[in-house]
C-alpha positions as CSV (number, residue, x, y, z in Angstrom):
1,M,-37.4,-35.1,29.4
2,K,-34.2,-36.5,30.8
3,Q,-33.7,-37.2,34.5
4,R,-32.1,-34.3,36.2
5,P,-28.6,-35.0,37.6
6,S,-28.1,-34.9,41.4
7,T,-24.7,-33.1,41.1
8,R,-24.1,-29.6,39.9
9,L,-24.9,-29.1,36.3
10,A,-21.8,-27.0,35.7
11,D,-19.7,-30.0,36.7
12,L,-21.3,-32.1,34.0
13,I,-20.6,-29.8,31.1
14,P,-17.1,-30.0,29.6
15,M,-15.3,-26.7,29.2
16,Q,-15.3,-25.7,25.6
17,E,-12.1,-25.0,23.7
18,A,-12.2,-21.2,23.7
19,S,-13.1,-21.2,27.5
20,D,-10.2,-23.4,28.3
21,L,-7.8,-21.4,26.2
22,I,-8.8,-18.2,28.0
23,A,-8.6,-19.7,31.5
24,K,-5.1,-21.1,30.7
25,T,-3.9,-17.8,29.4
26,K,-5.4,-15.5,32.1
27,Y,-5.7,-17.4,35.3
28,Y,-3.9,-20.8,35.7
29,V,-0.5,-20.8,37.2
30,G,2.2,-23.5,37.5
31,K,0.7,-27.0,36.9
32,E,-2.9,-25.9,37.2
33,S,-5.1,-27.4,34.4
34,S,-8.6,-27.0,35.7
35,V,-11.0,-24.7,37.5
36,A,-10.9,-27.2,40.5
37,D,-7.1,-26.6,40.7
38,L,-7.7,-22.8,40.6
39,R,-10.4,-23.1,43.3
40,K,-8.0,-24.8,45.7
41,R,-5.3,-22.2,45.3
42,V,-7.6,-19.2,45.7
43,A,-9.5,-20.7,48.7
44,A,-6.2,-21.3,50.5
45,A,-4.9,-17.8,49.7
46,L,-8.1,-16.1,50.9
47,A,-8.3,-18.2,54.1
48,A,-4.7,-17.3,55.0
49,P,-5.5,-13.9,56.6
50,E,-7.9,-15.6,59.1
51,S,-6.7,-16.3,62.6
52,D,-7.6,-20.0,62.0
53,P,-7.3,-20.5,58.2
54,D,-8.3,-24.2,58.4
55,A,-11.6,-23.3,59.9
56,H,-12.6,-21.5,56.8
57,L,-10.9,-23.4,54.0
58,A,-13.8,-25.8,53.3
59,S,-16.5,-23.1,53.2
60,F,-14.4,-20.9,51.0
61,E,-13.8,-23.8,48.5
62,W,-17.5,-24.6,48.6
63,A,-18.5,-21.0,47.8
64,L,-16.0,-20.8,44.9
65,Q,-18.2,-23.4,43.1
66,Y,-20.7,-20.5,42.6
67,A,-18.6,-17.4,42.9
68,F,-15.5,-16.0,41.3
69,P,-13.2,-13.3,42.8
70,G,-12.0,-10.7,40.3
71,G,-9.6,-11.6,37.6
72,R,-6.6,-10.2,39.5
73,V,-7.5,-12.3,42.6
74,M,-7.8,-15.5,40.5
75,A,-4.6,-14.9,38.6
76,N,-2.4,-13.6,41.5
77,A,-3.7,-14.8,44.9
78,G,-1.4,-17.5,46.1
79,A,0.5,-17.4,42.9
80,G,3.8,-16.8,44.7
81,A,6.9,-17.0,42.6
82,F,4.8,-17.5,39.4
83,R,3.6,-13.9,39.4
84,P,5.7,-11.7,41.7
85,A,5.0,-8.0,42.4
86,T,1.4,-8.2,41.2
87,S,-1.8,-6.9,42.8
88,T,-5.1,-8.6,43.6
89,I,-7.0,-5.4,43.0
90,N,-8.8,-4.8,39.6
91,C,-9.8,-1.2,40.0
92,T,-8.0,2.0,40.8
93,V,-8.3,5.7,40.1
94,S,-5.3,8.0,39.8
95,Q,-4.3,10.6,42.3
96,T,-5.6,14.1,41.5
97,I,-3.5,15.2,38.6
98,R,-1.9,18.5,39.6
99,D,-1.9,21.2,36.9
100,S,1.9,21.4,36.5
101,M,4.5,19.5,34.6
102,G,5.8,18.0,37.8
103,G,2.2,17.0,38.8
104,I,1.5,15.4,35.5
105,M,4.8,13.5,35.4
106,E,4.2,12.2,38.9
107,A,0.7,10.9,38.0
108,L,2.2,9.3,34.9
109,S,4.9,7.5,36.9
110,H,2.4,6.3,39.5
111,A,0.1,5.1,36.8
112,A,2.9,3.1,35.2
113,I,3.6,1.4,38.5
114,T,-0.1,0.6,39.0
115,L,-0.5,-0.9,35.5
116,K,2.7,-2.9,35.9
117,G,1.1,-4.5,39.0
118,G,-1.9,-5.6,37.0
119,S,-4.6,-3.0,38.1
120,G,-6.6,-0.9,35.7
121,I,-6.7,2.8,36.3
122,G,-8.9,5.8,35.7
123,Y,-8.1,9.5,35.5
124,D,-9.9,12.7,35.7
125,F,-8.1,15.0,33.2
126,T,-10.4,18.0,34.1
127,T,-7.7,19.4,36.4
128,I,-5.3,20.1,33.4
129,R,-5.6,23.6,32.0
130,P,-7.0,23.8,28.4
131,R,-5.3,24.4,25.1
132,G,-4.2,28.0,24.8
133,A,-4.1,28.8,28.5
134,R,-1.1,30.9,29.7
135,V,1.8,29.1,31.3
136,A,3.4,31.3,34.0
137,G,7.1,32.0,33.5
138,A,7.3,30.0,30.2
139,G,6.3,32.8,27.8
140,A,4.0,30.3,26.0
141,S,0.5,28.8,26.1
142,T,-0.5,25.2,26.9
143,S,-1.2,22.5,24.4
144,G,-4.3,21.2,26.3
145,I,-5.1,17.8,27.7
146,L,-4.8,15.6,24.6
147,P,-1.0,15.6,24.2
148,F,-0.7,14.7,27.8
149,M,-3.2,11.9,27.3
150,D,-1.1,10.6,24.4
151,M,1.7,10.2,26.9
152,F,-0.4,8.1,29.2
153,D,-1.6,6.1,26.2
154,A,1.9,5.4,25.1
155,M,3.0,4.5,28.6
156,C,0.1,2.0,29.0
157,K,0.9,0.3,25.7
158,T,4.6,0.0,26.7
159,V,3.9,-1.3,30.2
160,S,1.3,-3.8,29.1
161,S,3.5,-5.2,26.4
162,A,6.3,-5.7,28.9
163,G,4.0,-7.3,31.5
164,G,2.1,-9.6,29.2
165,R,-1.3,-8.3,30.1
166,R,-3.1,-5.6,28.2
167,G,-3.4,-2.4,30.3
168,A,-6.7,-0.8,30.8
169,Q,-7.4,2.9,31.4
170,M,-10.4,5.3,31.6
171,G,-10.1,8.9,30.7
172,V,-12.7,11.3,32.1
173,L,-13.3,14.9,31.3
174,E,-16.0,17.2,32.7
175,V,-18.5,18.5,30.1
176,S,-17.6,22.1,31.1
177,H,-13.9,21.8,30.3
178,P,-12.8,24.0,27.3
179,D,-11.1,21.1,25.6
180,I,-14.3,19.0,25.6
181,E,-14.9,19.0,21.9
182,D,-11.3,17.8,21.2
183,F,-11.7,15.1,23.8
184,I,-14.9,13.8,22.3
185,K,-13.4,13.5,18.8
186,A,-10.0,12.2,19.9
187,K,-10.4,8.5,19.0
188,R,-11.6,9.2,15.5
189,E,-7.9,9.3,14.5
190,N,-6.7,5.8,13.7
191,G,-4.6,4.4,16.5
192,R,-5.0,7.3,18.9
193,L,-5.8,6.7,22.6
194,R,-6.5,3.0,21.9
195,A,-5.3,2.1,25.5
196,F,-8.2,4.3,26.8
197,N,-11.9,4.1,27.3
198,L,-13.3,7.6,27.3
199,S,-16.2,9.1,29.2
200,V,-17.7,12.5,29.6
201,N,-18.8,13.6,33.1
202,V,-22.2,14.8,32.1
203,T,-23.8,16.9,34.9
204,R,-27.5,17.4,35.6
205,A,-27.0,21.2,35.0
206,F,-25.7,20.5,31.5
207,I,-28.6,18.2,30.6
208,D,-31.1,20.8,31.9
209,A,-29.3,23.5,29.8
210,A,-29.4,21.3,26.7
211,N,-33.1,20.5,27.1
212,A,-33.8,24.2,27.6
213,G,-31.8,25.2,24.5
214,D,-29.5,27.4,26.7
215,D,-25.8,28.3,26.3
216,W,-23.2,26.4,28.3
217,P,-20.0,28.0,29.7
218,L,-16.7,26.2,29.1
219,V,-14.6,27.1,32.1
220,F,-11.4,26.5,34.1
221,P,-10.3,27.9,37.5
222,L,-8.9,31.4,37.5
223,L,-5.1,31.3,37.3
224,P,-3.0,33.8,39.1
225,G,-3.1,37.2,37.4
226,E,-6.1,36.4,35.2
227,S,-9.0,38.8,34.8
228,E,-12.1,38.1,36.9
229,S,-14.6,39.9,34.8
230,D,-16.4,36.8,33.5
231,I,-16.5,34.1,36.1
232,V,-18.8,31.3,37.3
233,W,-18.6,29.3,40.6
234,R,-18.2,25.6,40.1
235,D,-17.6,22.4,42.2
236,W,-14.1,21.8,40.9
237,P,-12.1,18.6,41.5
238,V,-8.9,20.2,42.8
239,I,-8.5,23.4,44.9
240,E,-5.1,24.9,44.9
241,P,-4.2,27.6,47.5
242,E,-4.4,30.4,44.9
243,Y,-8.0,29.5,43.8
244,R,-10.9,31.6,45.1
245,V,-13.4,29.5,47.0
246,N,-16.8,30.3,48.4
247,A,-18.5,29.0,51.5
248,L,-19.8,25.9,49.8
249,G,-16.4,24.9,48.5
250,E,-17.1,26.1,44.9
251,V,-14.2,27.5,42.8
252,A,-14.2,30.7,40.9
253,C,-13.7,29.7,37.2
254,R,-13.0,31.8,34.2
255,V,-15.4,31.4,31.2
256,Y,-13.3,30.7,28.2
257,R,-16.2,30.6,25.8
258,R,-19.9,29.8,25.6
259,V,-21.4,27.1,23.3
260,S,-24.9,25.8,22.6
261,A,-25.5,23.1,25.2
262,R,-27.8,21.3,22.8
263,D,-25.1,21.3,20.1
264,L,-22.5,20.0,22.5
265,R,-24.8,17.2,23.6
266,N,-25.4,16.3,20.0
267,L,-21.7,16.1,19.5
268,I,-21.2,13.7,22.4
269,E,-24.1,11.5,21.4
270,G,-23.3,11.7,17.7
271,S,-19.7,10.6,18.3
272,T,-21.0,7.6,20.4
273,Y,-23.5,6.8,17.7
274,E,-20.8,6.6,15.0
275,F,-17.7,5.6,16.9
276,S,-18.9,4.1,20.2
277,D,-16.9,6.7,22.2
278,P,-17.3,8.5,24.6
279,G,-19.6,7.1,27.2
280,Y,-21.7,9.1,29.7
281,L,-20.8,9.3,33.4
282,L,-23.4,10.8,35.6
283,L,-21.2,11.8,38.5
284,D,-23.9,14.0,40.1
285,E,-26.0,10.9,40.7
286,A,-22.9,8.8,41.7
287,N,-22.0,11.3,44.4
288,R,-25.6,11.7,45.6
289,M,-25.9,8.0,46.1
290,N,-22.4,7.4,47.5
291,P,-22.5,5.8,51.0
292,L,-19.4,7.9,51.8
293,W,-21.0,11.1,50.6
294,F,-19.5,12.9,53.6
295,A,-15.9,11.9,53.0
296,E,-15.4,11.6,49.3
297,N,-15.7,13.5,46.0
298,L,-16.0,11.0,43.2
299,R,-14.5,12.3,40.0
300,A,-13.5,9.3,37.9
301,T,-14.1,5.5,37.4
302,N,-12.1,2.4,36.8
303,P,-11.7,1.4,33.1
304,C,-15.1,-0.3,32.8
305,A,-17.0,2.2,34.9
306,E,-18.5,-0.1,37.4
307,Q,-16.4,1.5,40.2
308,F,-16.7,5.2,40.9
309,L,-13.6,5.9,43.1
310,P,-12.0,8.9,44.9
311,P,-8.4,10.0,44.1
312,E,-6.1,7.0,44.8
313,G,-9.1,4.9,45.5
314,S,-9.0,1.1,44.9
315,C,-11.6,-1.6,44.8
316,L,-11.5,-5.4,44.6
317,L,-14.1,-7.3,42.7
318,G,-16.0,-10.6,42.7
319,S,-19.0,-12.1,41.0
320,V,-21.6,-14.8,41.8
321,N,-22.6,-17.0,38.9
322,L,-26.4,-16.9,38.9
323,A,-26.6,-19.5,36.1
324,A,-25.0,-22.1,38.5
325,L,-27.9,-21.5,41.0
326,V,-30.8,-22.4,38.7
327,Q,-32.6,-25.5,39.8
328,N,-34.6,-27.8,37.3
329,P,-33.6,-25.7,34.3
330,F,-35.8,-25.9,31.1
331,T,-38.8,-27.3,33.0
332,P,-42.0,-25.7,34.4
333,E,-40.4,-26.3,37.9
334,A,-37.3,-24.2,37.1
335,R,-36.5,-21.8,40.0
336,F,-33.6,-19.8,41.4
337,D,-32.0,-21.1,44.6
338,Y,-32.2,-18.0,46.9
339,E,-31.2,-20.0,50.0
340,T,-27.9,-21.2,48.6
341,F,-27.4,-17.7,47.0
342,A,-27.7,-16.1,50.4
343,K,-25.1,-18.5,51.9
344,V,-22.7,-17.9,49.0
345,V,-22.9,-14.1,49.3
346,F,-22.4,-14.1,53.0
347,I,-19.3,-16.3,52.8
348,F,-18.0,-14.6,49.7
349,A,-18.2,-11.2,51.4
350,R,-15.8,-12.5,54.1
351,M,-13.4,-13.9,51.4
352,L,-13.4,-10.5,49.5
353,D,-12.7,-8.6,52.7
354,N,-9.7,-10.8,53.3
355,V,-8.3,-9.7,49.9
356,V,-7.7,-6.3,51.5
357,E,-5.0,-8.0,53.6
358,I,-3.2,-9.3,50.5
359,N,-3.9,-6.3,48.2
360,G,-0.4,-6.0,46.7
361,L,-1.1,-2.4,45.7
362,P,2.2,-0.7,44.9
363,L,1.6,2.8,46.1
364,E,1.2,4.0,49.7
365,G,-1.8,6.2,48.9
366,Q,-3.6,3.3,47.3
367,R,-2.9,1.1,50.3
368,R,-4.0,3.7,52.8
369,E,-7.3,4.2,50.9
370,I,-8.2,0.6,50.7
371,Q,-7.3,-0.2,54.2
372,S,-9.3,2.7,55.6
373,K,-12.5,1.9,53.7
374,R,-12.1,-1.8,52.8
375,R,-14.5,-1.4,49.9
376,H,-15.3,-4.3,47.6
377,G,-17.6,-4.6,44.6
378,M,-19.5,-7.9,44.6
379,G,-21.8,-8.4,41.6
380,Y,-22.9,-11.3,39.5
381,L,-22.5,-12.9,36.1
382,G,-24.9,-15.2,34.2
383,L,-28.1,-13.2,34.6
384,G,-29.0,-13.7,30.9
385,S,-28.2,-17.4,31.1
386,A,-30.1,-17.9,34.3
387,L,-33.2,-16.2,32.9
388,T,-33.2,-18.4,29.7
389,M,-32.8,-21.5,31.8
390,M,-35.8,-20.4,33.9
391,G,-37.9,-19.7,30.8
392,I,-37.9,-15.9,31.3
393,R,-37.2,-13.5,28.5
394,Y,-34.5,-11.0,29.2
395,G,-36.1,-7.5,29.2
396,S,-39.6,-8.7,30.0
397,P,-41.4,-7.4,33.2
398,E,-40.7,-10.8,34.8
399,S,-36.9,-10.4,34.1
400,V,-36.9,-6.8,35.6
401,A,-38.7,-8.1,38.7
402,F,-36.2,-11.0,39.1
403,T,-33.3,-8.6,38.6
404,N,-34.6,-6.3,41.3
405,D,-35.1,-9.3,43.7
406,V,-31.8,-11.0,43.1
407,T,-29.8,-7.7,43.4
408,R,-31.6,-6.7,46.5
409,E,-30.7,-10.0,48.1
410,L,-27.1,-9.5,46.9
411,A,-27.0,-6.2,48.7
412,L,-28.7,-7.2,51.9
413,N,-26.6,-10.3,52.5
414,N,-23.4,-8.3,51.9
415,W,-24.4,-5.7,54.5
416,R,-25.4,-8.6,56.9
417,A,-21.9,-10.0,56.4
418,G,-20.5,-6.5,56.9
419,L,-22.2,-6.1,60.2
420,A,-21.2,-9.6,61.4
421,L,-17.5,-9.0,60.4
422,A,-17.6,-5.5,62.1
423,K,-18.6,-7.2,65.4
424,E,-16.0,-9.9,65.0
425,K,-13.0,-7.9,63.5
426,G,-13.9,-4.2,63.7
427,A,-15.6,-1.7,61.4
428,A,-13.8,0.0,58.5
429,P,-11.5,2.5,60.1
430,I,-13.1,5.5,58.4
431,L,-16.4,4.6,60.0
432,T,-14.9,4.9,63.4
433,E,-13.8,8.5,62.9
434,N,-15.8,11.6,63.8
435,F,-16.7,14.1,61.1
436,V,-17.5,17.8,61.5
437,I,-20.8,18.8,59.9
438,T,-20.3,21.5,57.3
439,P,-22.7,23.9,55.6
440,K,-22.3,21.9,52.4
441,M,-23.3,18.7,54.2
442,L,-26.4,20.4,55.6
443,R,-27.4,21.5,52.1
444,Q,-26.8,17.9,50.8
445,R,-28.8,16.2,53.6
446,P,-31.6,18.4,55.0
447,E,-32.6,15.6,57.4
448,L,-29.4,16.4,59.4
449,A,-30.9,19.9,60.3
450,A,-34.3,18.3,60.8
451,D,-32.7,16.1,63.4
452,G,-31.3,19.1,65.2
453,Y,-27.7,19.1,63.9
454,K,-25.9,22.3,62.9
455,A,-22.6,23.3,61.3
456,G,-19.7,22.5,63.6
457,D,-21.4,19.5,65.3
458,T,-19.7,16.1,64.9
459,L,-21.0,12.7,64.1
460,P,-19.3,9.3,63.8
461,G,-18.7,8.0,60.3
462,R,-20.8,4.9,60.9
463,V,-23.9,7.1,61.6
464,L,-23.4,9.4,58.6
465,H,-22.9,6.2,56.5
466,A,-25.9,4.2,57.7
467,K,-28.5,6.8,58.7
468,Y,-27.8,9.7,56.4
469,S,-26.7,8.0,53.2
470,V,-29.4,8.1,50.6
471,Y,-28.3,4.7,49.4
472,M,-28.5,3.1,52.9
473,Q,-31.9,4.8,53.5
474,Q,-33.1,2.6,50.6
475,I,-31.5,-0.5,52.2
476,A,-33.4,0.5,55.4
477,Q,-36.7,0.2,53.5
478,A,-36.0,-3.5,53.0
479,D,-34.4,-4.2,56.4
480,P,-34.6,-1.3,58.9
481,E,-33.2,-3.3,61.8
482,L,-30.1,-4.2,59.8
483,V,-29.4,-0.5,59.1
484,A,-30.0,0.5,62.7
485,E,-27.4,-2.0,63.8
486,L,-25.0,-0.7,61.1
487,A,-25.4,2.8,62.5
488,E,-24.5,1.4,66.0
489,H,-21.7,-0.9,65.1
490,G,-20.5,0.1,61.7
491,S,-19.8,-2.2,58.7
492,R,-16.5,-4.0,58.0
493,F,-16.6,-2.3,54.5
494,T,-18.0,1.0,53.3
495,H,-19.1,-0.3,49.9
496,A,-20.1,-3.8,48.9
497,T,-21.7,-4.0,45.4
498,S,-21.0,-3.3,41.8
499,I,-21.6,-5.3,38.6
500,A,-18.5,-5.7,36.5
501,P,-18.5,-6.7,32.8
502,T,-16.9,-10.1,33.7
503,G,-16.3,-10.8,30.0
504,T,-13.1,-12.8,30.5
505,M,-14.3,-14.5,33.7
506,A,-17.7,-15.5,32.3
507,A,-16.2,-16.7,29.0
508,S,-13.5,-18.8,30.7
509,V,-14.2,-20.3,34.2
510,G,-17.9,-19.6,33.6
511,N,-17.9,-21.7,30.5
512,N,-19.4,-18.8,28.6
513,A,-22.2,-18.0,30.9
514,S,-23.6,-14.6,30.0
515,N,-21.3,-11.8,31.3
516,G,-22.3,-9.5,34.1
517,I,-25.8,-8.2,33.9
518,E,-26.0,-8.8,30.1
519,P,-28.0,-11.3,28.1
520,S,-25.9,-13.7,26.1
521,F,-24.3,-12.0,23.2
522,A,-25.5,-14.8,21.0
523,H,-25.9,-18.5,21.5
524,S,-23.3,-19.4,18.8
525,Y,-20.8,-16.9,17.5
526,I,-17.2,-16.1,16.7
527,R,-14.8,-14.8,19.3
528,N,-11.8,-12.9,17.9
529,M,-9.1,-13.7,20.5
530,I,-5.6,-12.4,21.0
531,V,-3.4,-15.6,21.1
532,E,0.2,-15.2,22.1
533,G,2.5,-15.7,19.2
534,E,-0.2,-15.1,16.5
535,K,0.0,-11.9,14.5
536,T,-3.7,-11.2,14.3
537,K,-6.6,-12.2,16.4
538,R,-7.8,-15.8,16.0
539,A,-11.5,-16.4,15.2
540,I,-12.9,-19.2,17.5
541,R,-16.5,-20.4,17.6
542,M,-18.2,-20.3,21.1
543,E,-21.6,-21.4,22.3
544,S,-23.5,-20.0,25.3
545,Y,-23.6,-21.8,28.6
546,E,-27.4,-22.2,28.4
547,L,-27.1,-23.8,25.0
548,L,-24.5,-26.3,26.3
549,A,-26.8,-27.0,29.2
550,Y,-29.8,-27.5,26.8
551,R,-27.7,-30.0,24.9
552,K,-26.9,-31.9,28.1
553,L,-30.4,-32.0,29.5
554,V,-32.9,-31.8,26.6
555,D,-31.6,-32.2,23.1
556,A,-28.0,-33.1,22.3
557,N,-28.5,-32.5,18.6
558,V,-30.2,-29.1,18.7
559,D,-29.4,-26.9,15.7
560,P,-27.8,-23.6,16.9
561,D,-29.3,-21.8,13.9
562,N,-32.8,-23.1,14.7
563,L,-33.2,-22.8,18.5
564,P,-36.4,-23.0,20.5
565,E,-38.2,-19.7,21.3
566,L,-36.8,-19.6,24.9
567,F,-33.4,-18.7,23.4
568,E,-34.8,-15.7,21.7
569,A,-33.3,-13.1,24.1
570,S,-29.8,-12.7,22.9
571,A,-28.2,-9.2,23.0
572,K,-29.5,-8.2,19.6
573,N,-33.1,-9.2,20.3
574,V,-33.4,-7.1,23.4
575,T,-34.6,-3.5,22.8
576,P,-32.5,-0.7,24.1
577,A,-35.3,0.4,26.5
578,E,-35.4,-3.1,27.9
579,H,-31.6,-3.1,28.5
580,I,-32.0,0.2,30.4
581,A,-35.0,-1.2,32.4
582,V,-32.9,-4.2,33.6
583,Q,-30.0,-1.9,34.5
584,A,-32.2,0.4,36.4
585,A,-33.8,-2.4,38.4
586,A,-30.3,-3.5,39.6
587,Q,-28.9,0.0,40.1
588,R,-31.4,0.7,43.0
589,W,-29.5,-1.8,45.1
590,I,-26.0,-1.3,43.9
591,D,-23.9,1.1,45.9
592,S,-21.4,1.7,43.2
593,A,-22.2,1.3,39.6
594,I,-22.9,-1.2,36.7
595,S,-20.9,-1.8,33.6
596,K,-23.5,-2.5,30.9
597,T,-23.7,-2.0,27.2
598,T,-27.0,-1.1,25.5
599,N,-26.9,-2.7,22.1
600,C,-28.6,-0.7,19.3
601,D,-29.4,-1.7,15.7
602,T,-27.1,-0.3,13.1
603,D,-30.0,1.4,11.4
604,M,-31.5,3.0,14.5
605,P,-32.3,6.7,13.7
606,F,-30.1,9.1,15.6
607,A,-33.1,10.9,17.2
608,E,-34.2,7.6,18.7
609,F,-30.7,6.8,19.8
610,Q,-30.5,10.2,21.7
611,G,-33.6,9.4,23.5
612,L,-31.9,6.4,25.2
613,Y,-29.5,8.8,27.1
614,Q,-32.4,10.8,28.4
615,L,-34.1,7.6,29.5
616,A,-31.0,6.5,31.3
617,I,-30.8,9.8,33.1
618,D,-34.4,9.7,34.1
619,S,-34.1,6.1,35.2
620,G,-31.5,7.0,37.8
621,L,-28.5,5.3,36.2
622,K,-24.9,6.4,37.0
623,G,-23.7,5.9,33.5
624,C,-24.7,4.9,30.0
625,T,-22.8,3.0,27.3
626,T,-24.2,2.1,23.9
627,F,-23.0,0.1,21.0
628,R,-23.9,0.1,17.3
629,F,-22.1,-2.4,15.0
630,N,-20.1,-0.3,12.6
631,P,-17.6,-2.3,10.6
632,E,-15.8,0.9,9.4
633,V,-14.7,1.5,13.0
634,H,-13.9,-1.9,14.4
635,M,-14.7,-5.6,14.1
636,G,-15.2,-6.1,17.9
637,V,-14.2,-9.0,20.1
638,L,-17.6,-10.8,19.8
639,V,-19.2,-10.9,16.4
640,E,-22.1,-12.9,14.9
641,K,-21.0,-14.7,11.8
642,K,-24.0,-13.4,9.8
643,D,-22.7,-9.8,10.4
644,L,-19.2,-10.8,9.3
645,D,-20.6,-12.6,6.2
646,A,-22.5,-9.5,5.3
647,T,-19.6,-7.0,5.8
648,V,-17.5,-6.6,2.7
649,I,-14.0,-5.1,3.4
650,E,-11.6,-3.7,0.8
651,F,-8.1,-2.3,1.6
652,K,-4.7,-2.0,0.1
653,L,-1.5,-3.6,1.4
654,D,1.9,-1.9,1.4
655,D,2.9,-3.7,-1.8
656,G,0.0,-2.1,-3.6
657,S,-2.1,-5.2,-3.9
658,T,-5.8,-5.2,-2.8
659,I,-7.7,-7.5,-0.5
660,R,-11.4,-7.6,-0.9
661,G,-14.0,-10.0,0.6
662,A,-16.3,-10.7,3.5
663,A,-15.0,-10.0,6.9
664,S,-15.3,-13.7,7.8
665,Q,-13.4,-14.9,4.7
666,K,-10.1,-16.7,5.4
667,V,-7.0,-15.3,3.8
668,R,-3.3,-16.1,4.0
669,Y,-0.9,-13.2,4.8
670,D,2.7,-13.3,5.9
671,N,2.6,-17.2,5.9
672,A,-0.3,-17.3,8.3
673,E,-4.1,-17.8,8.0
674,T,-6.5,-15.3,9.4
675,T,-9.8,-13.6,8.5
676,I,-10.0,-10.5,6.4
677,G,-11.8,-8.7,9.2
678,N,-9.1,-9.4,11.8
679,L,-6.2,-8.6,9.3
680,Y,-7.9,-5.3,8.4
681,E,-8.3,-4.3,12.0
682,A,-4.8,-5.3,13.0
683,L,-3.2,-3.4,10.2
684,K,-5.4,-0.3,10.6
685,E,-4.8,-0.1,14.4
686,G,-1.1,-0.8,14.1
687,Q,-1.4,-4.0,16.2
688,Y,-0.3,-6.5,13.5
689,G,2.4,-8.8,14.9
690,K,2.3,-7.2,18.4
691,H,0.5,-9.9,20.3
């Protein structure tokens, strides 16, 4: 075994070609040519809001060896004239979309401004009346939500092409909306809604109805003049003055029709099985576990679903690279450096809190929200790489235990920083406000009544946040004194943790450490990359960070097609149940959510596939996303060569000629070389020549 280096391993491994190309395209500005250059700029930008920036500059730059702020921070913080009018915030959710032409156009305009600034955005389209509903004064009926979604889709494509960065959107619809079947099937049409991820808000009541074989009402709030003969009371996202509301804030909704809940669930999961859309959002659980349960109603997420946000909500992101904190990798003495991890998290929380001061959000409502709550979403990347370097198989009981432990420490050290910053700079403004206890709050938190509170009493936000939040009650099980102090002093931020996909970040500045909470996709594979000026994606080979480290420390000539057993746990070799177990271990300590994909074999039976969603629900997850490789739908960004070699594609060109061959096969078209798979996808999706 080679002698271990005394410096950081990450500094000894050259950045591979694809990683360097991504970093140059996405993050570097001006004359920057290395991660070290990037680190200096970002550290200076995040120290600037401090009363004494120089006092923090060295610690910030040190922490950035192990942690990366979100992509918008790395690209835009301190970028000055290179990237004017851009935001440092990754995640936003639209204002509530009012059910009128003026309301929809206003939301569309605000979304365009948000996307132009570089932030992704999510929408709850549940508030738009369904197809066939009456339009007062127009003598006509509505077209439903999909034509309006097409407008948002076209806008996103236009704005992103003008701004040089692909726009990202999430469209959410509640499972009770009358247009739900059309929404589920929308992306089966080639080229439609391709600027959207789609998710269904699946409620616990719906799951119970499906499991029981009951009917399910598809509803929308009663409109003025409509018959009230067939109504149900629902918790609805927007309450206009003309809506009938009961004492619990539920809205009287007209039943448009009733369907089999089981058939509707089969339609959702069958569409995901075949087409990878839509995903599940479990907003009941998200709201139940929200630390701001008393002040927010979460209805949508950012495009990758790691951030549940209220209307006009925003959140900045950051991730700690767990792979960079493994000591003595590939030896019996391999261990995770929890001491350094705690220091990094504590400093990084301060850095992320400073991003609020330089948020660059373009809309007043967004700025008001983030300044009031100061939420951030710190997570991690490199979990899969770290486990491999410590000799732990991803998905094993040992990996689940490590995930629980490392995520708990992530959360605890964030809240310790939140307490310290509140004492130094003041708590998040919303936590200093007093809130009136309502009948709905008493129903949600029976312990309020048990403690002697009644409707009409008031409590400070910091107490409702720390003492009566279900999530913070779990934190109290690990550190009761910390939570008691948070109830007394408040926290600098209302939310602290989420786990983002970090795909671009991990692949570039992380030198292809595993992204987010995932195992490595594979240890040697093809990345289909958009490269400016090229008419289709370019196929570039990449190797995992742990394989690069193994080459450096153990065997420089190791064959990527014949790796030692410790490399077994790539994404395809982890069972779906193991994926969910790892996600559940982390979710317990994450106050927002986790972006994670559960990979499934192409030949997995549908009945077995459906069982994964029930397992996710029973495991307390806030969402579930699955992926089955289906070459008839898309090639994907990351693809193993053996899958491409085994996938034969045949299609006709406009001149009548036919191209047929393996997806990995090189072909010349329009005086350029590409692969058959990438050419097929670009032509099918209407993206040829648009990069």
